[in-house]
A tleap script that builds the chain and sets N, CA, C and O, in Angstrom:
source leaprc.protein.ff14SB
mol = sequence {
  NMET ARG GLY GLY LEU PRO PRO SER LEU LEU
  VAL TYR ALA GLY ARG ASP HIE MET VAL LEU
  PRO ARG PHE GLY ARG GLU ALA ALA ALA ALA
  LEU ARG ALA ALA GLY SER PRO VAL ALA TYR
  VAL GLU LEU PRO TRP ALA GLU HIE GLY PHE
  ASP HIE ALA PRO LEU GLY PRO ASP GLY ALA
  ALA ALA LEU TYR VAL ALA GLU ARG PHE LEU
  ALA ARG GLU VAL ASP PRO VAL LEU CGLY
}
set mol.1.N position { -17.502 2.801 -10.045 }
set mol.1.CA position { -17.132 3.323 -10.016 }
set mol.1.C position { -16.569 3.001 -11.315 }
set mol.1.O position { -17.033 1.951 -11.760 }
set mol.2.N position { -15.425 3.761 -12.323 }
set mol.2.CA position { -15.391 3.540 -13.271 }
set mol.2.C position { -13.163 3.199 -13.185 }
set mol.2.O position { -12.290 3.602 -12.416 }
set mol.3.N position { -13.160 2.616 -13.982 }
set mol.3.CA position { -11.640 1.678 -14.034 }
set mol.3.C position { -10.422 2.941 -14.312 }
set mol.3.O position { -10.781 4.109 -14.161 }
set mol.4.N position { -9.325 2.708 -14.623 }
set mol.4.CA position { -8.389 3.494 -14.765 }
set mol.4.C position { -7.734 4.654 -14.019 }
set mol.4.O position { -6.887 5.456 -14.414 }
set mol.5.N position { -8.468 4.512 -12.602 }
set mol.5.CA position { -8.184 5.292 -11.581 }
set mol.5.C position { -6.424 5.102 -11.156 }
set mol.5.O position { -5.925 4.100 -11.668 }
set mol.6.N position { -5.457 5.963 -10.278 }
set mol.6.CA position { -4.398 5.594 -9.863 }
set mol.6.C position { -4.484 4.991 -9.067 }
set mol.6.O position { -5.622 4.908 -8.604 }
set mol.7.N position { -3.374 4.182 -8.381 }
set mol.7.CA position { -3.129 3.638 -7.101 }
set mol.7.C position { -3.658 4.133 -6.090 }
set mol.7.O position { -3.339 5.269 -5.741 }
set mol.8.N position { -4.495 3.468 -5.456 }
set mol.8.CA position { -4.924 4.262 -3.996 }
set mol.8.C position { -4.801 3.696 -2.856 }
set mol.8.O position { -4.832 2.469 -2.769 }
set mol.9.N position { -4.618 4.598 -1.643 }
set mol.9.CA position { -3.773 3.856 -0.379 }
set mol.9.C position { -4.784 4.207 0.311 }
set mol.9.O position { -5.141 5.384 0.248 }
set mol.10.N position { -5.537 3.219 1.189 }
set mol.10.CA position { -6.329 3.218 2.147 }
set mol.10.C position { -6.008 2.866 3.581 }
set mol.10.O position { -5.695 1.684 3.722 }
set mol.11.N position { -6.008 3.501 4.536 }
set mol.11.CA position { -5.050 3.269 6.300 }
set mol.11.C position { -6.482 3.695 7.131 }
set mol.11.O position { -6.965 4.821 7.009 }
set mol.12.N position { -7.093 2.636 7.994 }
set mol.12.CA position { -7.968 3.354 8.621 }
set mol.12.C position { -7.915 2.692 9.962 }
set mol.12.O position { -7.461 1.550 9.887 }
set mol.13.N position { -8.231 3.060 11.111 }
set mol.13.CA position { -8.604 2.939 12.428 }
set mol.13.C position { -9.094 1.715 12.812 }
set mol.13.O position { -10.220 2.109 13.117 }
set mol.14.N position { -9.131 0.197 13.097 }
set mol.14.CA position { -9.431 -0.830 13.368 }
set mol.14.C position { -10.390 -1.044 14.508 }
set mol.14.O position { -10.877 -2.131 14.820 }
set mol.15.N position { -10.650 0.344 15.214 }
set mol.15.CA position { -11.264 0.573 16.483 }
set mol.15.C position { -11.899 1.659 16.385 }
set mol.15.O position { -12.053 2.242 17.458 }
set mol.16.N position { -12.441 2.276 15.242 }
set mol.16.CA position { -12.604 3.639 15.078 }
set mol.16.C position { -13.999 3.621 15.302 }
set mol.16.O position { -14.593 2.737 14.685 }
set mol.17.N position { -14.643 4.322 15.981 }
set mol.17.CA position { -16.240 3.949 16.599 }
set mol.17.C position { -16.972 5.158 15.491 }
set mol.17.O position { -18.171 5.062 15.229 }
set mol.18.N position { -16.282 6.069 15.003 }
set mol.18.CA position { -17.098 7.427 14.035 }
set mol.18.C position { -17.166 6.678 12.761 }
set mol.18.O position { -18.295 6.242 12.539 }
set mol.19.N position { -16.180 6.373 11.763 }
set mol.19.CA position { -16.037 5.916 10.606 }
set mol.19.C position { -15.201 4.681 10.850 }
set mol.19.O position { -14.038 4.373 11.113 }
set mol.20.N position { -16.733 3.967 10.567 }
set mol.20.CA position { -16.049 2.140 10.716 }
set mol.20.C position { -15.271 1.639 9.480 }
set mol.20.O position { -15.424 2.047 8.329 }
set mol.21.N position { -14.006 0.237 10.104 }
set mol.21.CA position { -13.467 -0.245 9.456 }
set mol.21.C position { -14.180 -0.609 7.986 }
set mol.21.O position { -13.614 -0.639 6.893 }
set mol.22.N position { -15.141 -0.791 8.186 }
set mol.22.CA position { -15.975 -1.748 7.380 }
set mol.22.C position { -16.307 -0.934 5.979 }
set mol.22.O position { -16.504 -1.298 4.820 }
set mol.23.N position { -16.274 0.277 6.614 }
set mol.23.CA position { -16.171 1.413 5.193 }
set mol.23.C position { -15.129 1.123 4.195 }
set mol.23.O position { -15.458 0.996 3.015 }
set mol.24.N position { -13.902 1.005 4.562 }
set mol.24.CA position { -12.804 1.008 3.855 }
set mol.24.C position { -12.654 -0.233 3.694 }
set mol.24.O position { -11.862 -0.349 2.759 }
set mol.25.N position { -13.007 -1.409 4.127 }
set mol.25.CA position { -13.065 -2.289 3.370 }
set mol.25.C position { -13.900 -2.402 2.470 }
set mol.25.O position { -13.532 -3.104 1.528 }
set mol.26.N position { -14.904 -1.966 2.406 }
set mol.26.CA position { -16.104 -1.954 1.080 }
set mol.26.C position { -15.368 -0.774 -0.154 }
set mol.26.O position { -15.386 -0.942 -1.374 }
set mol.27.N position { -14.938 0.055 0.366 }
set mol.27.CA position { -14.318 0.878 -0.701 }
set mol.27.C position { -12.527 0.542 -1.308 }
set mol.27.O position { -11.829 1.009 -2.208 }
set mol.28.N position { -12.374 -0.335 -0.418 }
set mol.28.CA position { -11.146 -0.880 -1.310 }
set mol.28.C position { -11.681 -2.702 -2.357 }
set mol.28.O position { -11.151 -3.302 -3.292 }
set mol.29.N position { -12.825 -2.933 -1.590 }
set mol.29.CA position { -13.519 -4.432 -2.547 }
set mol.29.C position { -14.057 -3.303 -4.203 }
set mol.29.O position { -13.622 -3.547 -5.329 }
set mol.30.N position { -14.773 -2.466 -3.968 }
set mol.30.CA position { -14.959 -1.520 -5.085 }
set mol.30.C position { -14.008 -1.528 -5.989 }
set mol.30.O position { -13.875 -2.091 -7.076 }
set mol.31.N position { -13.007 -0.409 -5.007 }
set mol.31.CA position { -11.748 -0.221 -6.255 }
set mol.31.C position { -11.784 -1.288 -6.873 }
set mol.31.O position { -12.399 -1.467 -7.924 }
set mol.32.N position { -10.810 -2.493 -5.993 }
set mol.32.CA position { -10.425 -3.493 -7.005 }
set mol.32.C position { -11.890 -3.876 -7.644 }
set mol.32.O position { -11.770 -3.945 -8.867 }
set mol.33.N position { -13.003 -4.102 -7.289 }
set mol.33.CA position { -13.895 -5.087 -8.391 }
set mol.33.C position { -13.868 -3.984 -10.013 }
set mol.33.O position { -14.075 -4.487 -11.117 }
set mol.34.N position { -13.575 -2.467 -9.813 }
set mol.34.CA position { -13.459 -1.667 -10.858 }
set mol.34.C position { -12.092 -1.857 -11.752 }
set mol.34.O position { -11.980 -1.425 -12.899 }
set mol.35.N position { -11.064 -2.579 -11.033 }
set mol.35.CA position { -9.783 -2.799 -11.668 }
set mol.35.C position { -8.651 -1.964 -11.502 }
set mol.35.O position { -7.711 -1.978 -12.297 }
set mol.36.N position { -8.724 -0.913 -10.050 }
set mol.36.CA position { -8.217 -0.261 -10.108 }
set mol.36.C position { -7.400 -0.885 -8.796 }
set mol.36.O position { -7.894 -1.781 -8.112 }
set mol.37.N position { -5.886 -0.215 -8.485 }
set mol.37.CA position { -5.114 -1.204 -7.778 }
set mol.37.C position { -5.553 -0.064 -6.683 }
set mol.37.O position { -6.136 1.016 -6.781 }
set mol.38.N position { -4.947 -0.882 -5.497 }
set mol.38.CA position { -5.761 -0.587 -4.348 }
set mol.38.C position { -4.497 -1.260 -2.764 }
set mol.38.O position { -4.231 -2.434 -2.510 }
set mol.39.N position { -4.099 -0.256 -2.171 }
set mol.39.CA position { -3.664 -1.055 -1.079 }
set mol.39.C position { -4.675 -0.405 0.380 }
set mol.39.O position { -4.833 0.811 0.489 }
set mol.40.N position { -5.203 -1.251 1.268 }
set mol.40.CA position { -6.114 -1.632 2.271 }
set mol.40.C position { -5.216 -1.556 3.453 }
set mol.40.O position { -4.339 -2.419 3.422 }
set mol.41.N position { -5.184 -0.777 4.479 }
set mol.41.CA position { -4.297 -1.108 5.790 }
set mol.41.C position { -5.494 -0.762 6.851 }
set mol.41.O position { -6.167 0.259 6.995 }
set mol.42.N position { -5.493 -1.947 7.499 }
set mol.42.CA position { -6.109 -1.763 8.615 }
set mol.42.C position { -5.274 -1.579 10.220 }
set mol.42.O position { -4.721 -2.585 10.667 }
set mol.43.N position { -5.238 -0.725 10.751 }
set mol.43.CA position { -4.353 -0.329 12.118 }
set mol.43.C position { -4.982 -0.906 13.604 }
set mol.43.O position { -5.363 -0.079 14.433 }
set mol.44.N position { -5.053 -2.089 13.836 }
set mol.44.CA position { -6.102 -3.111 14.778 }
set mol.44.C position { -6.131 -2.445 15.981 }
set mol.44.O position { -7.101 -2.787 16.658 }
set mol.45.N position { -5.562 -1.782 16.394 }
set mol.45.CA position { -5.522 -1.335 18.096 }
set mol.45.C position { -5.854 0.296 17.561 }
set mol.45.O position { -6.466 0.898 18.443 }
set mol.46.N position { -5.652 0.959 16.602 }
set mol.46.CA position { -6.371 2.533 16.237 }
set mol.46.C position { -7.588 2.680 16.419 }
set mol.46.O position { -8.616 2.020 16.266 }
set mol.47.N position { -7.217 3.921 16.864 }
set mol.47.CA position { -8.786 4.693 17.038 }
set mol.47.C position { -9.068 6.095 16.257 }
set mol.47.O position { -8.297 6.605 15.444 }
set mol.48.N position { -10.120 6.530 16.598 }
set mol.48.CA position { -10.686 7.989 15.169 }
set mol.48.C position { -9.880 9.037 15.348 }
set mol.48.O position { -9.979 9.577 16.449 }
set mol.49.N position { -9.108 9.487 14.591 }
set mol.49.CA position { -7.983 10.802 14.246 }
set mol.49.C position { -6.449 10.316 15.216 }
set mol.49.O position { -5.776 10.953 16.027 }
set mol.50.N position { -6.334 8.969 14.696 }
set mol.50.CA position { -5.279 8.513 14.984 }
set mol.50.C position { -3.707 8.948 14.214 }
set mol.50.O position { -2.573 8.630 14.570 }
set mol.51.N position { -4.127 9.734 13.117 }
set mol.51.CA position { -3.207 10.632 12.108 }
set mol.51.C position { -2.910 11.658 12.659 }
set mol.51.O position { -2.045 12.251 12.015 }
set mol.52.N position { -3.332 12.378 13.919 }
set mol.52.CA position { -3.250 13.320 14.378 }
set mol.52.C position { -1.869 13.429 15.092 }
set mol.52.O position { -1.067 14.355 14.973 }
set mol.53.N position { -1.766 12.505 15.721 }
set mol.53.CA position { -0.467 11.997 16.453 }
set mol.53.C position { 0.814 11.586 15.742 }
set mol.53.O position { 1.350 10.588 16.223 }
set mol.54.N position { 1.428 12.158 14.678 }
set mol.54.CA position { 2.375 11.477 13.932 }
set mol.54.C position { 3.548 10.871 14.813 }
set mol.54.O position { 4.108 9.843 14.432 }
set mol.55.N position { 3.831 11.350 15.704 }
set mol.55.CA position { 4.889 10.699 16.707 }
set mol.55.C position { 4.800 9.774 17.460 }
set mol.55.O position { 5.688 9.378 18.214 }
set mol.56.N position { 2.902 8.998 17.240 }
set mol.56.CA position { 2.847 8.320 18.368 }
set mol.56.C position { 2.751 7.141 17.532 }
set mol.56.O position { 2.758 7.404 16.330 }
set mol.57.N position { 2.643 5.650 17.899 }
set mol.57.CA position { 2.975 4.614 17.513 }
set mol.57.C position { 1.929 4.124 15.968 }
set mol.57.O position { 2.155 3.231 15.152 }
set mol.58.N position { 0.712 5.173 16.036 }
set mol.58.CA position { -0.294 4.666 15.454 }
set mol.58.C position { -0.079 5.630 14.032 }
set mol.58.O position { -0.369 5.334 12.873 }
set mol.59.N position { 0.553 6.919 14.579 }
set mol.59.CA position { 0.527 7.765 13.360 }
set mol.59.C position { 2.131 7.916 12.513 }
set mol.59.O position { 2.380 8.581 11.507 }
set mol.60.N position { 3.274 6.841 13.522 }
set mol.60.CA position { 3.915 6.664 12.963 }
set mol.60.C position { 3.680 5.124 11.761 }
set mol.60.O position { 3.794 5.103 10.536 }
set mol.61.N position { 3.390 4.188 12.555 }
set mol.61.CA position { 2.823 3.447 11.626 }
set mol.61.C position { 1.971 3.526 10.044 }
set mol.61.O position { 2.014 2.798 9.052 }
set mol.62.N position { 1.245 4.717 10.357 }
set mol.62.CA position { 0.601 5.214 9.206 }
set mol.62.C position { 1.643 5.890 7.918 }
set mol.62.O position { 1.531 5.963 6.694 }
set mol.63.N position { 2.559 6.270 8.793 }
set mol.63.CA position { 3.629 7.429 7.826 }
set mol.63.C position { 4.274 6.429 7.371 }
set mol.63.O position { 4.887 6.657 6.328 }
set mol.64.N position { 4.367 5.146 7.892 }
set mol.64.CA position { 5.673 4.040 6.932 }
set mol.64.C position { 4.727 3.720 5.980 }
set mol.64.O position { 5.005 3.677 4.782 }
set mol.65.N position { 3.700 3.507 6.397 }
set mol.65.CA position { 2.897 2.590 4.814 }
set mol.65.C position { 2.532 3.687 4.086 }
set mol.65.O position { 2.101 3.438 2.960 }
set mol.66.N position { 2.579 4.687 4.377 }
set mol.66.CA position { 2.121 5.635 3.251 }
set mol.66.C position { 3.381 5.555 2.375 }
set mol.66.O position { 3.312 5.402 1.155 }
set mol.67.N position { 5.258 5.732 3.475 }
set mol.67.CA position { 6.131 5.894 2.203 }
set mol.67.C position { 6.435 4.993 1.587 }
set mol.67.O position { 6.993 5.148 0.501 }
set mol.68.N position { 6.103 3.516 2.203 }
set mol.68.CA position { 6.220 2.407 1.172 }
set mol.68.C position { 5.419 2.750 -0.013 }
set mol.68.O position { 5.807 2.853 -1.176 }
set mol.69.N position { 4.114 2.926 0.521 }
set mol.69.CA position { 3.357 2.829 -0.653 }
set mol.69.C position { 3.477 3.569 -1.951 }
set mol.69.O position { 3.125 3.263 -3.090 }
set mol.70.N position { 4.084 4.649 -1.450 }
set mol.70.CA position { 5.029 6.090 -2.299 }
set mol.70.C position { 5.857 5.362 -3.053 }
set mol.70.O position { 5.741 4.894 -4.186 }
set mol.71.N position { 6.753 5.335 -2.217 }
set mol.71.CA position { 7.936 4.141 -2.779 }
set mol.71.C position { 7.795 3.325 -3.979 }
set mol.71.O position { 8.394 3.407 -5.051 }
set mol.72.N position { 6.790 2.435 -3.548 }
set mol.72.CA position { 6.384 1.520 -4.743 }
set mol.72.C position { 5.571 1.973 -5.750 }
set mol.72.O position { 5.690 1.375 -6.820 }
set mol.73.N position { 4.757 2.890 -5.696 }
set mol.73.CA position { 3.784 3.120 -6.935 }
set mol.73.C position { 4.738 4.718 -8.043 }
set mol.73.O position { 4.580 4.985 -9.234 }
set mol.74.N position { 5.597 5.391 -7.058 }
set mol.74.CA position { 5.841 6.575 -7.871 }
set mol.74.C position { 7.403 6.770 -7.781 }
set mol.74.O position { 8.025 7.738 -8.219 }
set mol.75.N position { 7.939 5.632 -7.107 }
set mol.75.CA position { 9.277 5.939 -7.714 }
set mol.75.C position { 9.399 5.451 -8.869 }
set mol.75.O position { 9.887 6.126 -9.775 }
set mol.76.N position { 8.919 3.998 -9.085 }
set mol.76.CA position { 8.782 3.940 -10.619 }
set mol.76.C position { 9.014 4.399 -11.881 }
set mol.76.O position { 9.830 4.296 -12.796 }
set mol.77.N position { 7.707 5.098 -11.513 }
set mol.77.CA position { 7.108 6.276 -12.023 }
set mol.77.C position { 8.506 7.143 -12.745 }
set mol.77.O position { 9.104 7.029 -13.814 }
set mol.78.N position { 8.631 7.945 -11.676 }
set mol.78.CA position { 9.976 8.753 -11.794 }
set mol.78.C position { 11.401 8.005 -11.915 }
set mol.78.O position { 12.377 8.755 -11.945 }
set mol.79.N position { 11.601 6.825 -11.977 }
set mol.79.CA position { 12.996 6.163 -11.970 }
set mol.79.C position { 14.003 6.995 -12.815 }
set mol.79.O position { 15.171 6.622 -12.927 }
savepdb mol mol.pdb
quit
């Protein structure tokens, strides 16, 4: 992995049986090791496909995290 990548947000479901959360943790570690900024959030109760219900608790949590990430990473640039 090369450095100089833009900030990344990884949101994973802690109870996902199809895409194991450890893959997200490993991806976050690899990004950090390459010197790229990364935010990793694991929703411990969420299942696979949690983001397909944006009005449910899992989707709402993911949306909140994404909004905060963008506010932190994009707003200063647009300032």
